[in-house]
C-alpha positions as a Markdown table, in Angstrom:
| # | Residue | x | y | z |
|---|---|---|---|---|
| 1 | Met | -100.3 | -2.9 | -64.4 |
| 2 | Lys | -102.8 | -0.7 | -62.6 |
| 3 | Asn | -101.7 | 2.4 | -60.7 |
| 4 | Glu | -103.0 | 2.2 | -57.2 |
| 5 | Ile | -102.8 | 5.0 | -54.7 |
| 6 | His | -102.6 | 3.8 | -51.1 |
| 7 | Ala | -103.3 | 6.1 | -48.3 |
| 8 | Ile | -100.5 | 6.7 | -45.9 |
| 9 | Val | -101.5 | 5.3 | -42.5 |
| 10 | Phe | -100.1 | 5.9 | -39.1 |
| 11 | Ser | -100.0 | 3.7 | -36.0 |
| 12 | Val | -101.2 | 4.5 | -32.6 |
| 13 | Asp | -97.6 | 5.2 | -31.5 |
| 14 | Glu | -97.1 | 7.6 | -34.4 |
| 15 | Val | -100.3 | 9.5 | -33.8 |
| 16 | Ala | -99.5 | 9.8 | -30.1 |
| 17 | Lys | -96.2 | 11.4 | -31.0 |
| 18 | Met | -97.9 | 13.8 | -33.4 |
| 19 | Leu | -100.4 | 14.8 | -30.7 |
| 20 | Ala | -97.8 | 14.8 | -27.9 |
| 21 | Cys | -99.9 | 12.5 | -25.8 |
| 22 | Ser | -99.8 | 8.8 | -24.7 |
| 23 | Thr | -100.9 | 5.9 | -26.7 |
| 24 | Arg | -103.6 | 5.3 | -24.1 |
| 25 | Thr | -105.0 | 8.8 | -24.7 |
| 26 | Val | -105.2 | 8.1 | -28.4 |
| 27 | Ala | -107.0 | 4.8 | -27.7 |
| 28 | Arg | -109.4 | 6.7 | -25.3 |
| 29 | Tyr | -110.2 | 9.3 | -28.0 |
| 30 | Cys | -111.1 | 6.4 | -30.3 |
| 31 | Asp | -113.2 | 4.6 | -27.6 |
| 32 | Glu | -115.1 | 7.8 | -26.9 |
| 33 | Gly | -115.7 | 8.4 | -30.6 |
| 34 | Leu | -113.6 | 11.6 | -30.7 |
| 35 | Met | -111.2 | 10.2 | -33.3 |
| 36 | Thr | -111.9 | 8.1 | -36.4 |
| 37 | Phe | -109.6 | 5.2 | -37.3 |
| 38 | Arg | -109.2 | 2.2 | -39.5 |
| 39 | Gln | -108.8 | -1.3 | -38.0 |
| 40 | Val | -106.5 | -3.7 | -39.6 |
| 41 | Lys | -108.5 | -7.0 | -39.6 |
| 42 | Glu | -105.6 | -9.4 | -39.6 |
| 43 | Asn | -104.1 | -8.1 | -36.3 |
| 44 | Gly | -106.8 | -5.8 | -34.9 |
| 45 | Arg | -104.4 | -2.9 | -34.7 |
| 46 | Leu | -105.8 | 0.6 | -35.1 |
| 47 | Met | -104.4 | 2.7 | -38.0 |
| 48 | Phe | -105.1 | 6.3 | -38.8 |
| 49 | Thr | -105.0 | 8.3 | -42.0 |
| 50 | Ala | -103.8 | 11.9 | -42.2 |
| 51 | Asp | -107.5 | 12.9 | -42.7 |
| 52 | Asp | -108.4 | 11.1 | -39.4 |
| 53 | Val | -105.7 | 13.1 | -37.5 |
| 54 | Asn | -106.6 | 16.4 | -39.2 |
| 55 | Glu | -110.3 | 16.0 | -38.6 |
| 56 | Phe | -109.6 | 15.4 | -34.9 |
| 57 | Leu | -107.4 | 18.4 | -34.7 |
| 58 | Glu | -109.9 | 20.7 | -36.5 |
| 59 | Thr | -112.7 | 19.5 | -34.2 |
| 60 | Ala | -110.5 | 20.1 | -31.1 |
| 61 | Arg | -109.6 | 23.6 | -32.3 |
| 62 | Arg | -113.3 | 24.5 | -32.9 |
| 63 | Glu | -114.3 | 23.3 | -29.5 |
| 64 | Asn | -111.5 | 25.2 | -27.8 |
| 65 | Lys | -112.4 | 28.3 | -29.8 |
| 66 | Asp | -116.0 | 28.1 | -28.6 |
| 67 | Glu | -115.1 | 27.9 | -24.9 |
């Protein structure tokens, strides 16, 4: 039996809670290309890895620091 490592993924609801924002805001970040995501083909739902969330937060921190 092969050992497979599966990335932990988060739903839009979970990411919204992490970022303390609405699910619509998370969807807007994705629509505007500010946040990367994975799309589950069977149901079309957006899913996010921890790397997706961390990358978004790091970019936001850098942009706020530059202002």
